[in-house]
All heavy atoms as an XYZ file, in Angstrom:
815
protein
N       0.840     -1.188      0.000
C       0.000      0.000      0.000
C       0.884      1.251      0.000
O       1.976      1.236      0.557
C      -0.888      0.024      1.241
C      -1.917     -1.096      1.314
S      -3.282     -0.891      0.149
C      -4.144      0.479      0.856
N       0.361      2.291     -0.592
C       1.069      3.573     -0.639
C       0.214      4.629      0.051
O      -0.980      4.767     -0.239
C       1.378      4.004     -2.081
C       2.354      3.016     -2.715
C       1.927      5.434     -2.120
C       2.688      3.322     -4.145
N       0.826      5.338      0.968
C       0.184      6.475      1.618
C       0.585      7.714      0.828
O       1.755      7.909      0.502
C       0.653      6.597      3.063
C       0.017      7.730      3.811
C      -1.437      7.524      4.124
N      -1.588      6.443      5.095
C      -2.708      5.740      5.233
N      -3.746      5.985      4.473
N      -2.787      4.790      6.124
N      -0.396      8.554      0.535
C      -0.192      9.804     -0.207
C      -0.654     10.944      0.695
O      -1.848     11.078      0.970
C      -1.000      9.753     -1.505
C      -0.970     11.003     -2.320
N       0.188     11.518     -2.861
C      -1.964     11.837     -2.711
C      -0.111     12.608     -3.556
N      -1.405     12.824     -3.469
N       0.306     11.721      1.205
C       0.011     12.854      2.084
C       0.211     14.154      1.325
O       1.215     14.320      0.631
C       0.951     12.850      3.287
C       0.936     11.637      4.185
C       2.039     11.750      5.236
C      -0.415     11.490      4.850
N      -0.723     15.058      1.491
C      -0.615     16.375      0.865
C      -0.930     17.424      1.928
O      -1.946     17.328      2.612
C      -1.589     16.534     -0.314
C      -1.334     17.846     -1.044
C      -1.506     15.360     -1.278
N      -0.036     18.391      2.075
C      -0.229     19.494      3.016
C      -0.301     20.795      2.225
O       0.594     21.100      1.447
C       0.924     19.556      4.012
C       1.147     18.312      4.859
C       2.397     18.479      5.708
C      -0.064     18.006      5.712
N      -1.368     21.536      2.454
C      -1.625     22.773      1.718
C      -1.399     23.983      2.611
O      -1.790     23.985      3.778
C      -3.080     22.815      1.242
C      -3.432     21.752      0.254
C      -3.862     20.509      0.687
C      -3.343     21.992     -1.100
C      -4.211     19.515     -0.218
C      -3.684     21.008     -2.018
C      -4.117     19.770     -1.565
N      -0.831     25.024      2.035
C      -0.655     26.312      2.704
C      -1.400     27.347      1.864
O      -1.103     27.531      0.675
C       0.826     26.658      2.791
C       1.138     27.984      3.425
C       0.868     28.014      4.899
C       2.048     27.535      5.689
N       1.844     27.697      7.148
N      -2.380     28.004      2.482
C      -3.104     29.063      1.770
C      -2.159     30.228      1.497
O      -1.309     30.558      2.335
C      -4.294     29.541      2.591
C      -5.379     28.498      2.878
C      -6.473     29.109      3.751
C      -5.963     27.947      1.596
N      -2.311     30.840      0.343
C      -1.493     31.992     -0.003
C      -1.791     33.152      0.938
O      -2.876     33.234      1.524
C      -1.756     32.411     -1.448
C      -1.298     31.370     -2.449
O      -0.459     30.515     -2.154
N      -1.846     31.430     -3.647
N      -0.837     34.061      1.077
C      -1.023     35.242      1.923
C      -2.300     35.965      1.531
O      -2.574     36.185      0.349
C       0.162     36.196      1.780
C       1.425     35.674      2.458
O       1.308     34.773      3.331
O       2.518     36.151      2.117
N      -3.078     36.326      2.529
C      -4.310     37.066      2.307
C      -5.520     36.211      1.986
O      -6.630     36.732      1.882
N      -5.331     34.902      1.839
C      -6.445     34.002      1.533
C      -6.916     33.348      2.826
O      -6.114     32.814      3.589
C      -6.028     32.919      0.508
C      -7.162     31.941      0.260
C      -5.556     33.555     -0.790
N      -8.217     33.398      3.066
C      -8.818     32.826      4.271
C      -9.669     31.612      3.909
O     -10.079     31.450      2.767
C      -9.676     33.874      4.987
C      -8.920     35.116      5.407
C      -7.861     34.852      6.466
O      -8.052     33.928      7.276
O      -6.849     35.589      6.480
N      -9.965     30.803      4.918
C     -10.744     29.577      4.703
C     -12.134     29.838      4.134
O     -12.682     28.993      3.441
C     -10.902     28.808      6.011
C      -9.670     28.064      6.404
C      -9.754     27.432      7.750
N     -10.947     26.613      7.949
C     -11.154     25.869      9.006
N     -10.266     25.834      9.985
N     -12.247     25.156      9.129
N     -12.714     30.989      4.422
C     -14.063     31.269      3.942
C     -14.085     31.912      2.551
O     -15.157     32.206      2.019
C     -14.830     32.137      4.940
C     -14.186     33.495      5.174
O     -13.053     33.733      4.705
O     -14.821     34.329      5.849
N     -12.917     32.072      1.954
C     -12.843     32.569      0.579
C     -13.635     31.593     -0.305
O     -13.461     30.383     -0.195
C     -11.369     32.619      0.152
C     -11.154     33.182     -1.232
O     -11.731     32.643     -2.204
O     -10.363     34.129     -1.361
N     -14.510     32.088     -1.172
C     -15.315     31.189     -2.008
C     -14.485     30.202     -2.827
O     -14.922     29.069     -3.059
C     -16.094     32.144     -2.920
C     -16.126     33.436     -2.181
C     -14.859     33.490     -1.370
N     -13.300     30.597     -3.246
C     -12.434     29.675     -4.001
C     -11.987     28.515     -3.128
O     -11.925     27.368     -3.576
C     -11.204     30.413     -4.539
C     -11.523     31.536     -5.509
C     -10.296     32.353     -5.816
N      -9.772     32.945     -4.582
C      -8.567     33.494     -4.466
N      -7.740     33.510     -5.490
N      -8.180     34.013     -3.316
N     -11.668     28.815     -1.869
C     -11.236     27.783     -0.932
C     -12.397     26.838     -0.630
O     -12.225     25.611     -0.622
C     -10.683     28.409      0.366
C     -10.304     27.337      1.367
C      -9.487     29.316      0.058
N     -13.561     27.390     -0.409
C     -14.744     26.574     -0.140
C     -14.989     25.617     -1.305
O     -15.245     24.425     -1.108
C     -15.978     27.472      0.129
C     -17.252     26.650      0.210
C     -15.767     28.287      1.400
N     -14.894     26.117     -2.517
C     -15.095     25.288     -3.705
C     -13.987     24.237     -3.841
O     -14.247     23.087     -4.196
C     -15.148     26.165     -4.963
C     -15.481     25.409     -6.224
C     -16.881     24.810     -6.237
O     -17.759     25.291     -5.510
O     -17.092     23.834     -6.976
N     -12.751     24.622     -3.540
C     -11.648     23.672     -3.605
C     -11.798     22.535     -2.614
O     -11.565     21.368     -2.941
N     -12.192     22.875     -1.389
C     -12.415     21.833     -0.382
C     -13.544     20.909     -0.825
O     -13.438     19.681     -0.727
C     -12.745     22.456      0.973
C     -13.009     21.403      2.035
C     -13.388     21.982      3.386
O     -13.433     23.217      3.542
O     -13.647     21.167      4.296
N     -14.608     21.478     -1.320
C     -15.752     20.684     -1.790
C     -15.316     19.718     -2.900
O     -15.722     18.549     -2.911
C     -16.841     21.629     -2.292
C     -18.085     20.959     -2.769
C     -19.103     22.008     -3.218
C     -20.279     21.360     -3.898
N     -21.230     22.353     -4.411
N     -14.489     20.193     -3.809
C     -14.025     19.342     -4.914
C     -13.228     18.148     -4.402
O     -13.415     17.016     -4.870
C     -13.183     20.165     -5.889
N     -12.347     18.372     -3.423
C     -11.551     17.259     -2.898
C     -12.386     16.333     -2.015
O     -12.192     15.121     -2.025
C     -10.315     17.758     -2.166
C      -9.176     18.103     -3.091
C      -8.276     19.082     -2.741
C      -8.992     17.447     -4.293
C      -7.204     19.403     -3.568
C      -7.940     17.763     -5.137
C      -7.041     18.741     -4.774
N     -13.327     16.875     -1.256
C     -14.200     16.011     -0.451
C     -14.999     15.070     -1.348
O     -15.290     13.939     -0.981
C     -15.144     16.838      0.415
C     -14.447     17.447      1.596
C     -15.391     17.926      2.672
N     -14.636     18.549      3.742
C     -14.044     17.893      4.723
N     -14.121     16.585      4.780
N     -13.362     18.537      5.654
N     -15.368     15.528     -2.515
C     -16.188     14.739     -3.434
C     -15.441     13.574     -4.083
O     -16.076     12.687     -4.656
C     -16.758     15.650     -4.521
N     -14.119     13.555     -4.002
C     -13.365     12.503     -4.686
C     -13.541     11.131     -4.048
O     -13.471     10.110     -4.737
C     -11.874     12.859     -4.736
C     -11.505     14.100     -5.535
C     -10.002     14.299     -5.529
C     -12.045     14.027     -6.954
N     -13.761     11.090     -2.735
C     -13.935      9.805     -2.048
C     -15.166      9.099     -2.601
O     -16.253      9.660     -2.622
C     -14.077     10.031     -0.545
C     -13.992      8.744      0.240
O     -13.429      7.754     -0.268
O     -14.484      8.725      1.385
N     -14.972      7.886     -3.078
C     -16.069      7.126     -3.669
C     -16.274      7.380     -5.146
O     -17.034      6.670     -5.797
N     -15.602      8.377     -5.692
C     -15.748      8.689     -7.121
C     -14.564      8.216     -7.946
O     -14.684      8.071     -9.157
C     -15.941     10.189     -7.308
C     -17.241     10.667     -6.644
C     -17.463     12.086     -6.891
N     -17.840     12.269     -8.294
C     -18.478     13.328     -8.743
N     -18.788     14.293     -7.920
N     -18.787     13.434    -10.002
N     -13.423      8.018     -7.291
C     -12.233      7.525     -7.991
C     -11.924      6.156     -7.401
O     -11.572      6.045     -6.224
C     -11.048      8.495     -7.838
C     -11.403      9.860     -8.443
C      -9.796      7.917     -8.487
C     -10.323     10.912     -8.314
N     -12.068      5.133     -8.197
C     -12.003      3.763     -7.681
C     -10.651      3.380     -7.097
O     -10.576      2.491     -6.255
C     -12.413      2.757     -8.751
C     -11.437      2.637     -9.911
C     -11.895      1.626    -10.931
O     -12.836      1.953    -11.686
O     -11.326      0.526    -10.959
N      -9.596      4.034     -7.470
C      -8.270      3.699     -6.956
C      -8.079      4.061     -5.483
O      -7.200      3.532     -4.821
C      -7.177      4.382     -7.797
C      -6.955      3.777     -9.160
C      -7.981      4.203    -10.203
O      -8.793      5.119     -9.928
O      -7.975      3.616    -11.288
N      -8.877      4.964     -4.968
C      -8.736      5.406     -3.581
C      -9.139      4.274     -2.638
O     -10.254      3.768     -2.706
C      -9.594      6.658     -3.301
C      -9.112      7.838     -4.147
C      -9.556      7.008     -1.818
C     -10.019      9.060     -4.091
N      -8.219      3.901     -1.742
C      -8.493      2.873     -0.732
C      -8.742      3.480      0.644
O      -9.393      2.883      1.482
C      -7.335      1.875     -0.638
C      -7.095      1.067     -1.868
C      -8.253      0.090     -2.102
N      -8.109     -0.570     -3.380
C      -8.780     -0.226     -4.479
N      -9.631      0.780     -4.453
N      -8.609     -0.870     -5.607
N      -8.190      4.646      0.881
C      -8.331      5.339      2.156
C      -8.368      6.824      1.855
O      -7.593      7.304      1.023
C      -7.130      4.997      3.060
C      -7.102      5.770      4.335
C      -7.872      5.368      5.422
C      -6.316      6.903      4.464
C      -7.847      6.091      6.608
C      -6.293      7.626      5.646
C      -7.059      7.212      6.714
N      -9.250      7.566      2.526
C      -9.387      8.986      2.215
C      -9.827      9.757      3.453
O     -10.872      9.470      4.030
C     -10.430      9.157      1.117
C     -10.535     10.547      0.560
C     -11.517     11.462      0.822
C      -9.659     11.170     -0.371
N     -11.287     12.620      0.120
C     -10.150     12.460     -0.631
C      -8.485     10.767     -1.010
C      -9.529     13.350     -1.484
C      -7.863     11.651     -1.861
C      -8.389     12.925     -2.109
N      -9.021     10.687      3.887
C      -9.436     11.617      4.930
C      -8.778     12.952      4.654
O      -7.708     13.023      4.060
C      -9.105     11.105      6.327
C      -7.640     10.998      6.633
C      -7.366     10.473      8.048
O      -8.287      9.963      8.710
O      -6.213     10.581      8.477
N      -9.456     13.999      5.082
C      -8.931     15.343      4.887
C      -9.507     16.263      5.934
O     -10.519     15.948      6.561
C      -9.227     15.857      3.475
C     -10.647     15.732      2.941
C     -11.523     16.857      3.408
C     -10.615     15.663      1.432
N      -8.833     17.373      6.160
C      -9.342     18.317      7.133
C      -8.445     19.517      7.329
O      -7.316     19.565      6.832
N      -8.983     20.472      8.085
C      -8.279     21.710      8.387
C      -7.399     21.532      9.619
O      -7.776     20.876     10.582
C      -9.271     22.850      8.611
C      -9.921     23.243      7.328
C     -11.150     22.855      6.870
C      -9.349     24.058      6.316
N     -11.376     23.396      5.624
C     -10.283     24.141      5.258
C      -8.138     24.733      6.181
C     -10.049     24.861      4.093
C      -7.904     25.464      5.021
C      -8.847     25.530      4.005
N      -6.254     22.146      9.579
C      -5.313     22.133     10.689
C      -5.914     22.792     11.929
O      -6.606     23.811     11.833
C      -4.045     22.889     10.254
C      -3.102     23.084     11.396
O      -2.726     22.136     12.068
N      -2.721     24.330     11.627
N      -5.619     22.208     13.081
C      -6.068     22.767     14.358
C      -4.952     23.480     15.117
O      -5.219     24.232     16.048
C      -6.621     21.647     15.243
C      -7.793     20.865     14.680
C      -8.156     19.719     15.608
C      -8.981     21.778     14.438
N      -3.715     23.244     14.712
C      -2.564     23.794     15.422
C      -2.371     25.272     15.104
O      -2.558     25.707     13.965
C      -1.297     23.022     15.023
O      -0.157     23.633     15.567
N      -1.935     26.036     16.113
C      -1.620     27.444     15.877
C      -0.117     27.670     15.733
O       0.357     28.802     15.730
C      -2.196     28.327     16.984
C      -1.637     27.981     18.361
O      -0.816     27.049     18.479
O      -2.038     28.654     19.325
N       0.632     26.571     15.622
C       2.083     26.687     15.466
C       2.426     27.333     14.124
O       1.805     27.034     13.105
C       2.727     25.313     15.574
C       2.522     24.713     16.959
C       2.948     23.276     17.020
N       4.357     23.161     16.652
C       4.935     21.997     16.374
N       4.250     20.873     16.417
N       6.207     21.954     16.054
N       3.388     28.229     14.083
C       3.698     28.957     12.850
C       4.199     28.061     11.709
O       4.103     28.458     10.549
C       4.762     29.972     13.268
C       5.271     29.508     14.583
C       4.210     28.670     15.214
N       4.710     26.883     12.020
C       5.200     25.993     10.956
C       4.095     25.119     10.372
O       4.321     24.392      9.406
C       6.350     25.097     11.456
C       5.870     24.195     12.591
C       7.552     25.936     11.849
C       6.863     23.106     12.970
N       2.903     25.192     10.925
C       1.806     24.330     10.499
C       1.278     24.724      9.122
O       1.232     25.902      8.767
C       0.679     24.376     11.517
N       0.865     23.705      8.373
C       0.156     23.937      7.118
C      -1.327     24.093      7.443
O      -1.764     23.847      8.561
C       0.424     22.793      6.145
C       1.716     22.967      5.390
C       2.948     22.860      6.036
C       1.708     23.267      4.041
C       4.130     23.048      5.355
C       2.894     23.452      3.341
C       4.102     23.341      4.004
O       5.269     23.530      3.326
N      -2.126     24.499      6.447
C      -3.519     24.839      6.696
C      -4.507     23.692      6.488
O      -5.511     23.611      7.186
C      -3.933     26.014      5.790
C      -3.125     27.258      6.092
O      -3.082     27.662      7.271
O      -2.513     27.813      5.154
N      -4.234     22.829      5.546
C      -5.190     21.791      5.150
C      -4.396     20.548      4.782
O      -3.285     20.659      4.246
C      -6.004     22.278      3.944
C      -7.151     21.411      3.554
C      -8.329     21.430      4.267
C      -7.065     20.587      2.448
C      -9.412     20.640      3.893
C      -8.140     19.783      2.065
C      -9.317     19.820      2.794
N      -4.956     19.375      5.058
C      -4.243     18.131      4.767
C      -5.165     17.104      4.134
O      -6.357     17.034      4.457
C      -3.660     17.551      6.053
N      -4.591     16.319      3.237
C      -5.244     15.135      2.690
C      -4.336     13.955      2.987
O      -3.129     13.992      2.716
C      -5.480     15.241      1.171
C      -6.457     16.377      0.873
C      -6.001     13.915      0.614
C      -6.684     16.623     -0.608
N      -4.919     12.914      3.554
C      -4.218     11.684      3.870
C      -4.967     10.575      3.129
O      -6.144     10.331      3.420
C      -4.246     11.460      5.387
C      -3.527     10.210      5.813
O      -2.783      9.603      5.052
N      -3.763      9.813      7.049
N      -4.308      9.945      2.176
C      -5.009      8.958      1.357
C      -4.137      7.731      1.124
O      -2.925      7.774      1.305
C      -5.431      9.579      0.023
O      -4.324     10.147     -0.654
N      -4.780      6.639      0.741
C      -4.063      5.394      0.516
C      -4.439      4.768     -0.813
O      -5.595      4.858     -1.258
N      -3.438      4.116     -1.424
C      -3.598      3.484     -2.728
C      -2.915      2.122     -2.727
O      -1.928      1.916     -2.024
C      -3.020      4.384     -3.829
C      -3.725      5.701     -3.892
C      -3.335      6.750     -3.083
C      -4.817      5.876     -4.713
C      -4.015      7.960     -3.095
C      -5.516      7.073     -4.732
C      -5.106      8.122     -3.922
N      -3.418      1.211     -3.518
C      -2.928     -0.161     -3.563
C      -1.457     -0.242     -3.974
O      -0.686     -0.992     -3.404
C      -3.787     -0.964     -4.550
C      -3.755     -2.442     -4.353
C      -4.371     -2.862     -3.026
O      -5.402     -2.312     -2.614
O      -3.772     -3.748     -2.403
N      -1.084      0.552     -4.988
C       0.272      0.477     -5.530
C       0.577      1.753     -6.315
O      -0.281      2.638     -6.428
C       0.436     -0.764     -6.424
C      -0.626     -0.872     -7.514
O      -1.107      0.169     -8.012
O      -0.979     -2.016     -7.862
N       1.792      1.826     -6.842
C       2.225      3.032     -7.565
C       1.370      3.294     -8.799
O       1.080      4.449     -9.125
C       3.699      2.912     -7.949
N       0.948      2.260     -9.471
C       0.110      2.425    -10.659
C      -1.255      3.018    -10.289
O      -1.773      3.888    -10.985
C      -0.068      1.100    -11.386
C      -0.891      1.175    -12.645
C      -0.332      2.101    -13.716
O       0.882      2.360    -13.740
O      -1.141      2.581    -14.544
N      -1.827      2.559     -9.183
C      -3.109      3.112     -8.721
C      -2.963      4.588     -8.356
O      -3.833      5.402     -8.672
C      -3.609      2.339     -7.501
O      -3.882      1.009     -7.842
N      -1.872      4.926     -7.688
C      -1.610      6.321     -7.343
C      -1.463      7.164     -8.596
O      -2.017      8.260     -8.697
C      -0.370      6.440     -6.460
C       0.070      7.851     -6.092
C      -1.021      8.622     -5.366
C       1.338      7.797     -5.253
N      -0.750      6.651     -9.585
C      -0.577      7.379    -10.852
C      -1.932      7.635    -11.515
O      -2.205      8.748    -11.978
C       0.340      6.615    -11.806
C       0.624      7.391    -13.108
C       1.218      6.516    -14.189
N       0.355      5.415    -14.574
C      -0.746      5.534    -15.337
N      -1.134      6.710    -15.789
N      -1.468      4.471    -15.645
N      -2.787      6.612    -11.556
C      -4.109      6.789    -12.175
C      -4.931      7.833    -11.418
O      -5.637      8.641    -12.031
C      -4.851      5.456    -12.250
C      -4.301      4.527    -13.323
C      -5.232      3.349    -13.620
N      -5.552      2.554    -12.441
C      -4.838      1.519    -11.996
N      -3.726      1.166    -12.622
N      -5.224      0.849    -10.929
N      -4.844      7.823    -10.105
C      -5.535      8.838     -9.301
C      -5.019     10.235     -9.638
O      -5.809     11.162     -9.875
C      -5.356      8.544     -7.811
C      -5.584      9.746     -6.944
C      -6.874     10.196     -6.678
C      -4.521     10.449     -6.393
C      -7.085     11.310     -5.884
C      -4.725     11.562     -5.598
C      -6.011     11.990     -5.356
O      -6.208     13.102     -4.571
N      -3.703     10.399     -9.631
C      -3.106     11.717     -9.899
C      -3.541     12.241    -11.266
O      -3.811     13.434    -11.419
C      -1.567     11.648     -9.780
C      -0.905     12.892    -10.346
C      -1.163     11.428     -8.325
N      -3.647     11.360    -12.241
C      -4.009     11.767    -13.602
C      -5.519     11.857    -13.824
O      -5.958     12.377    -14.854
C      -3.410     10.789    -14.608
C      -1.894     10.825    -14.630
C      -1.278      9.757    -15.523
O      -2.026      8.914    -16.082
O      -0.040      9.762    -15.658
N      -6.313     11.383    -12.895
C      -7.768     11.351    -13.059
C      -8.309     12.772    -13.271
O      -7.904     13.708    -12.575
C      -8.404     10.717    -11.818
C      -9.835     10.369    -12.006
N     -10.837     11.319    -11.963
C     -10.432      9.179    -12.245
C     -11.995     10.724    -12.152
N     -11.775      9.420    -12.325
N      -9.220     12.948    -14.221
C      -9.736     14.296    -14.518
C     -10.367     15.006    -13.319
O     -10.215     16.230    -13.183
C     -10.785     14.045    -15.609
C     -10.388     12.749    -16.232
C      -9.740     11.939    -15.149
N     -11.052     14.292    -12.441
C     -11.662     14.951    -11.288
C     -10.602     15.409    -10.288
O     -10.748     16.468     -9.672
C     -12.689     14.037    -10.620
C     -13.924     13.866    -11.489
C     -15.002     13.072    -10.806
O     -15.552     13.570     -9.810
O     -15.293     11.955    -11.275
N      -9.535     14.631    -10.125
C      -8.423     15.063     -9.276
C      -7.762     16.287     -9.891
O      -7.493     17.275     -9.202
C      -7.406     13.939     -9.089
C      -6.176     14.386     -8.385
N      -5.009     14.656     -9.065
C      -5.915     14.629     -7.075
C      -4.090     15.045     -8.194
N      -4.613     15.042     -6.986
N      -7.506     16.240    -11.178
C      -6.863     17.366    -11.851
C      -7.710     18.636    -11.782
O      -7.177     19.730    -11.664
C      -6.547     17.000    -13.301
C      -5.369     16.063    -13.447
C      -4.100     16.682    -12.892
O      -3.753     17.817    -13.200
N      -3.398     15.928    -12.060
N      -9.025     18.493    -11.809
C      -9.911     19.661    -11.675
C      -9.761     20.281    -10.287
O      -9.721     21.517    -10.152
C     -11.359     19.256    -11.934
N      -9.662     19.449     -9.257
C      -9.434     19.960     -7.910
C      -8.093     20.651     -7.783
O      -7.987     21.716     -7.175
N      -7.066     20.053     -8.358
C      -5.730     20.643     -8.339
C      -5.762     22.034     -8.988
O      -5.172     22.980     -8.470
C      -4.716     19.726     -9.054
C      -3.400     20.449     -9.319
C      -4.488     18.451     -8.247
N      -6.465     22.156    -10.101
C      -6.545     23.448    -10.795
C      -7.181     24.505     -9.896
O      -6.744     25.664     -9.895
C      -7.334     23.300    -12.097
N      -8.190     24.126     -9.117
C      -8.806     25.075     -8.197
C      -7.816     25.515     -7.123
O      -7.651     26.711     -6.869
C     -10.036     24.447     -7.529
C     -11.231     24.155     -8.424
C     -12.280     23.347     -7.661
C     -11.829     25.439     -8.966
N      -7.160     24.549     -6.467
C      -6.232     24.862     -5.374
C      -5.034     25.665     -5.855
O      -4.486     26.469     -5.108
C      -5.794     23.578     -4.666
C      -6.826     23.106     -3.703
C      -7.924     22.350     -3.992
C      -6.885     23.379     -2.306
N      -8.657     22.139     -2.856
C      -8.044     22.754     -1.807
C      -6.067     24.084     -1.433
C      -8.398     22.823     -0.461
C      -6.417     24.152     -0.094
C      -7.578     23.526      0.375
N      -4.624     25.468     -7.084
C      -3.480     26.193     -7.632
C      -3.718     27.699     -7.605
O      -2.769     28.487     -7.548
C      -3.218     25.716     -9.062
C      -1.892     26.157     -9.610
C      -1.614     25.564    -10.988
N      -1.232     24.167    -10.846
C      -1.814     23.133    -11.482
N      -2.807     23.349    -12.329
N      -1.404     21.902    -11.290
N      -4.964     28.116     -7.597
C      -5.316     29.537     -7.609
C      -5.085     30.225     -6.270
O      -4.987     31.452     -6.215
C      -6.783     29.706     -8.021
C      -7.085     29.256     -9.432
C      -6.384     30.109    -10.465
O      -6.353     31.346    -10.295
O      -5.852     29.542    -11.434
N      -5.029     29.474     -5.152
C      -4.980     30.127     -3.847
C      -4.067     29.456     -2.828
O      -4.034     29.870     -1.671
C      -6.396     30.237     -3.252
C      -7.122     28.925     -3.133
C      -6.888     28.073     -2.068
C      -8.038     28.546     -4.105
C      -7.555     26.871     -1.962
C      -8.713     27.344     -4.000
C      -8.462     26.501     -2.924
N      -3.321     28.421     -3.230
C      -2.492     27.707     -2.251
C      -1.266     27.082     -2.914
O      -1.202     26.935     -4.132
C      -3.319     26.615     -1.574
N      -0.322     26.723     -2.061
C       0.817     25.888     -2.466
C       0.753     24.628     -1.609
O       0.040     24.584     -0.602
C       2.160     26.604     -2.247
O       2.279     26.942     -0.865
C       2.272     27.848     -3.104
N       1.483     23.585     -2.003
C       1.437     22.352     -1.235
C       2.706     21.543     -1.389
O       3.507     21.774     -2.287
C       0.213     21.508     -1.609
C       0.062     21.160     -3.049
C       0.569     20.066     -3.709
C      -0.649     21.903     -4.040
N       0.190     20.081     -5.026
C      -0.564     21.197     -5.256
C      -1.386     23.087     -4.004
C      -1.171     21.647     -6.436
C      -1.980     23.526     -5.182
C      -1.868     22.815     -6.368
N       2.854     20.615     -0.461
C       3.937     19.638     -0.491
C       3.290     18.260     -0.362
O       2.186     18.119      0.163
C       4.972     19.861      0.645
C       5.683     21.191      0.465
C       4.324     19.760      2.003
N       4.010     17.242     -0.863
C       3.489     15.885     -0.770
C       4.573     14.952     -0.243
O       5.765     15.258     -0.301
C       2.983     15.338     -2.119
C       4.140     15.128     -3.100
C       1.935     16.250     -2.725
C       3.800     14.233     -4.259
N       4.114     13.816      0.257
C       4.991     12.700      0.596
C       4.230     11.430      0.265
O       3.064     11.281      0.623
C       5.382     12.711      2.072
N       4.867     10.541     -0.483
C       4.320      9.227     -0.815
C       5.247      8.178     -0.232
O       6.452      8.236     -0.456
C       4.232      9.048     -2.338
C       3.303     10.046     -3.016
O       2.254     10.354     -2.423
O       3.637     10.496     -4.115
N       4.694      7.230      0.507
C       5.522      6.182      1.093
C       4.741      4.885      1.205
O       3.506      4.889      1.225
C       6.065      6.612      2.466
C       5.006      6.873      3.507
C       4.559      5.858      4.347
C       4.451      8.142      3.663
C       3.578      6.086      5.299
C       3.487      8.377      4.614
C       3.044      7.349      5.427
O       2.082      7.577      6.372
N       5.452      3.785      1.248
C       4.796      2.493      1.413
C       4.573      2.228      2.898
O       5.337      2.682      3.745
C       5.641      1.351      0.808
O       6.925      1.335      1.438
C       5.807      1.536     -0.695
N       3.527      1.456      3.162
C       3.238      1.079      4.563
C       2.622     -0.294      4.603
O       2.221     -0.822      3.607
C       2.325      2.112      5.240
C       0.916      2.187      4.720
C      -0.123      1.588      5.430
C       0.609      2.862      3.536
C      -1.421      1.660      4.965
C      -0.683      2.935      3.088
C      -1.696      2.337      3.781
O      -2.990      2.411      3.329
Protein backbone atom coordinates (compact mmCIF):
# COMPACT_ATOMS: atom_id res chain seq x y z
CA UNK A 1 0.00 0.00 0.00
CA UNK A 2 1.07 3.57 -0.64
CA UNK A 3 0.18 6.48 1.62
CA UNK A 4 -0.19 9.80 -0.21
CA UNK A 5 0.01 12.85 2.08
CA UNK A 6 -0.61 16.38 0.86
CA UNK A 7 -0.23 19.49 3.02
CA UNK A 8 -1.62 22.77 1.72
CA UNK A 9 -0.66 26.31 2.70
CA UNK A 10 -3.10 29.06 1.77
CA UNK A 11 -1.49 31.99 0.00
CA UNK A 12 -1.02 35.24 1.92
CA UNK A 13 -4.31 37.07 2.31
CA UNK A 14 -6.44 34.00 1.53
CA UNK A 15 -8.82 32.83 4.27
CA UNK A 16 -10.74 29.58 4.70
CA UNK A 17 -14.06 31.27 3.94
CA UNK A 18 -12.84 32.57 0.58
CA UNK A 19 -15.31 31.19 -2.01
CA UNK A 20 -12.43 29.68 -4.00
CA UNK A 21 -11.24 27.78 -0.93
CA UNK A 22 -14.74 26.57 -0.14
CA UNK A 23 -15.09 25.29 -3.70
CA UNK A 24 -11.65 23.67 -3.61
CA UNK A 25 -12.42 21.83 -0.38
CA UNK A 26 -15.75 20.68 -1.79
CA UNK A 27 -14.02 19.34 -4.91
CA UNK A 28 -11.55 17.26 -2.90
CA UNK A 29 -14.20 16.01 -0.45
CA UNK A 30 -16.19 14.74 -3.43
CA UNK A 31 -13.36 12.50 -4.69
CA UNK A 32 -13.93 9.80 -2.05
CA UNK A 33 -16.07 7.13 -3.67
CA UNK A 34 -15.75 8.69 -7.12
CA UNK A 35 -12.23 7.53 -7.99
CA UNK A 36 -12.00 3.76 -7.68
CA UNK A 37 -8.27 3.70 -6.96
CA UNK A 38 -8.74 5.41 -3.58
CA UNK A 39 -8.49 2.87 -0.73
CA UNK A 40 -8.33 5.34 2.16
CA UNK A 41 -9.39 8.99 2.22
CA UNK A 42 -9.44 11.62 4.93
CA UNK A 43 -8.93 15.34 4.89
CA UNK A 44 -9.34 18.32 7.13
CA UNK A 45 -8.28 21.71 8.39
CA UNK A 46 -5.31 22.13 10.69
CA UNK A 47 -6.07 22.77 14.36
CA UNK A 48 -2.56 23.79 15.42
CA UNK A 49 -1.62 27.44 15.88
CA UNK A 50 2.08 26.69 15.47
CA UNK A 51 3.70 28.96 12.85
CA UNK A 52 5.20 25.99 10.96
CA UNK A 53 1.81 24.33 10.50
CA UNK A 54 0.16 23.94 7.12
CA UNK A 55 -3.52 24.84 6.70
CA UNK A 56 -5.19 21.79 5.15
CA UNK A 57 -4.24 18.13 4.77
CA UNK A 58 -5.24 15.14 2.69
CA UNK A 59 -4.22 11.68 3.87
CA UNK A 60 -5.01 8.96 1.36
CA UNK A 61 -4.06 5.39 0.52
CA UNK A 62 -3.60 3.48 -2.73
CA UNK A 63 -2.93 -0.16 -3.56
CA UNK A 64 0.27 0.48 -5.53
CA UNK A 65 2.23 3.03 -7.56
CA UNK A 66 0.11 2.43 -10.66
CA UNK A 67 -3.11 3.11 -8.72
CA UNK A 68 -1.61 6.32 -7.34
CA UNK A 69 -0.58 7.38 -10.85
CA UNK A 70 -4.11 6.79 -12.18
CA UNK A 71 -5.54 8.84 -9.30
CA UNK A 72 -3.11 11.72 -9.90
CA UNK A 73 -4.01 11.77 -13.60
CA UNK A 74 -7.77 11.35 -13.06
CA UNK A 75 -9.74 14.30 -14.52
CA UNK A 76 -11.66 14.95 -11.29
CA UNK A 77 -8.42 15.06 -9.28
CA UNK A 78 -6.86 17.37 -11.85
CA UNK A 79 -9.91 19.66 -11.68
CA UNK A 80 -9.43 19.96 -7.91
CA UNK A 81 -5.73 20.64 -8.34
CA UNK A 82 -6.54 23.45 -10.79
CA UNK A 83 -8.81 25.08 -8.20
CA UNK A 84 -6.23 24.86 -5.37
CA UNK A 85 -3.48 26.19 -7.63
CA UNK A 86 -5.32 29.54 -7.61
CA UNK A 87 -4.98 30.13 -3.85
CA UNK A 88 -2.49 27.71 -2.25
CA UNK A 89 0.82 25.89 -2.47
CA UNK A 90 1.44 22.35 -1.23
CA UNK A 91 3.94 19.64 -0.49
CA UNK A 92 3.49 15.88 -0.77
CA UNK A 93 4.99 12.70 0.60
CA UNK A 94 4.32 9.23 -0.82
CA UNK A 95 5.52 6.18 1.09
CA UNK A 96 4.80 2.49 1.41
CA UNK A 97 3.24 1.08 4.56
